[in-house]
N, C-alpha and C positions, 0 to 999 in steps of 0.2 A: 824312425822316431815313433814312440807311443806316448800319448797323453791320456792318463787315467783320470776318470772322474768317478768318485765314490758315490754310491747310492744315496747316502745321507746328504750330499751336496746338492741334490736335485731340488727343484721347486716342489712344494707339497701343499695340498689343500684337502681338507676333510669336510664334506658337505653333509655328512650323516649317511645319506643314501649312496654317496660316491666318495671313495677314498682314492686320491690320485696323486701320482708322482710324475713330474715333467722333466724329461732329460734336457729339453730346450725351452726357451721362453714360450709361454702359452697362457692365454686368458689373463688372470691377474698377476701371474708370475712373469716378471721381466728382468732379464739379466743380459746386458749388451755383450757380455763375453760368451754367451751361450744362446745364439740366435739360430743355430742349426749347424750342419757340417756338410759342405758341398751342397748338393740339392736335397739332402735329408733335412727336413724342417721340423718334424715332430716325432717324438716317441713318448706317448703317454701310457703309464703303467696304471691301469684302472681296476679297481675292485668295486663292483656294483651290487648293492643289496638285492635280495630276492624281490622280484616284481617291479623293481625301480628301473629308471633309465632316462634316456634323453628324448624328450618329445620332438616333434617334427621341427627341423631347422634346415638351413640352406648352406650350401658350399658352392664354390666355383674355382676353376683352374687349380686343382690339386688332385694328385693320385693318393687315394686313401686306402690303406691296407689294414685289415683287422685280423689279429692272430690270437686265438683263444688258448689260454693256459688251463682254465678250469671252468666248468659249468657250460652255459649256453647263452647265446645272444640272438634275439629276434630282430630282424631287419625288415623295414618297409620303406619304399621310396616312390618318388613321383614318376618313375618309369614303369611302375606296376609290379616291381619285384617284391616278393615277400618270401623270406627264408629264415632258417635258424642255423647259426654257425656253431660248431662244437670243436673241441680239441682234435687235431688231425686234419683240419680243414683250413683253408685260407680264403679270404674274401677281398676282392679288389673293386673299388668304385672310382671311376674317373669322373670327377665333378664337371670338368670342362666348362661349357657355357652356362651351366647352372643346374643344380639338382637339389631337391629337398628329400630328407629321409628321417626316420626315427630309429632308435636302438634301445631295446629294453631287455633286461634279464628275463629269459624265457622261463625261469624256474621261480616258484613261489616259496621255495625252501632252501635253495643252495645259492651261495654267492657266486657271481661270475667274475673271473679274473682274466683280463685281456690286455694286449698291447695294441694301441691304435697308432698307426704310423702314417705320416704325411710326407709325400715326396713332391717337390716342385716339378711340373711337367716340362717337357722340352718346348711345347707349343701351347699357347693359351687359346681358349675359345673352341676347343674341339667338341664333337658331339658326345654328350655324357654316355657312359656305358657301365656295365656291372658284370662281375664274374665271381663265381665261387666254385672251388674245387676241393676234393678230398685228396690230401697229400700226406698220408701217414708217414711219419719219420721215426717214431719211437723204436728203440731197440737196436738201431744201427750204431755200431761202436767205432766206425772208422770212416765216416763219410759226411760230406756236406751235401745236403739235399736242396736243390734249387726250387724255390717257392715262387719267385716272380722275376721276370726278365722282359726286355723289350721285344723279344721275338717268340715267346712262348716255348722256349727250349725245354725239352724233357717234360712236357706237359704242365709247365708252370703257368701261372696267370700272367697276362700281358700288361705291362705298365708302359706309359708313354714317356719314357726317359731312359737314358743309357745307364741303368742301374740293374744289378743282379743281387737278389736277396736270397740268402741261404739260411737253413736251420740245421742244427746238429743236436742230437741227443747222445751224450757220451756216458757210458757206464763206468763203473769204478776202474781206474787205471786206463781208461780209453784215451786214444790220441788221434787227432786229425790235423793235417797240414794243408795250408792254402798258400799258393804262390801269387802274390799281388803283382799284376802286370805293370810294366814301367809306365809312369805317368798317372797311375790310378791311386786313389785313396780308399780307405776302408774304415768302417765303424763297426765295433763289436758291442752288442748288448747282451749281458748275461741275465737271462730270465730266471733261472733257478740253479741252485747248487753252488759249487765252487769250481774254478778251473785256473790254470796258469796260461798266460799268453806270452810266449817267448820268455818264460820264467817269471813273469809278473803275475802276482796273485790277485784274482778277482773274486768277489762275492756277489750274491744275487742283487740285481739292480745296478751294478757297476757298469760303466761304459768306457770305451777306449777309442780314441782317434788314432788311426794308424796311417803312416806315410812312409813309403820306401822301405818296407820290411816284408820278409816272408813271415807267414803267420803259423805258429804251432800252438795248438790248443791241447792241453792235457787236463783231464778231469781229476779231481781229488775227492777223497772220502766217498760219498755215495753217488757221485756223478754230477752231470750238469745238462742244462738246455740253454742254447745260445742262438742268437741271430747275428749273421754277418752280412754287412752291406758292402758290396763292391761298387765304388762311386767314381764319377768323373772328376 
């Protein structure tokens, strides 16, 4: 079974410096029918104006993943980490017992476009931690690339939950298949382009809840970039 949610159905807020779309309930957007899926709690599709960003704020008991589509994002946190994340990299922050951080567009001229993802951890109150890795995936026409996992498989960042996050860049007429293990669920977020999921057409920003199905992704027109979550 596949449940499609079109990009235009998501929550939306434009604060001037931040134009954001919420796949699930977040901040002032509340929809009891879209509170998350399995342990996937947040996918925010954010566009941040040059030089703007989120001043220091706090989190706890959440696995937070940042995936850049365009531009760059400067990160600072209460653990002493300071870095800039760019496309082709992934950042993971385990908020655990509590952490404060800030995020700003690192450019004074270019918009930053990113996905911020929250996953509920398996255990609350863990020691906060941070990880950032270069994981280039562009140009691969027939592969799902593992970005995050509970065991760091294939050099992925480690998240404290039984979730595997994959990314794929498909060129024109590219195809990739994923067999969903029995008893598992999946969520697909199309970041860019167009593709078909088992024959179902998706456009940028669309999401799909997937249960008890093998997954076939076929790009159309100029190709696509998508994230796939394998969930408990």
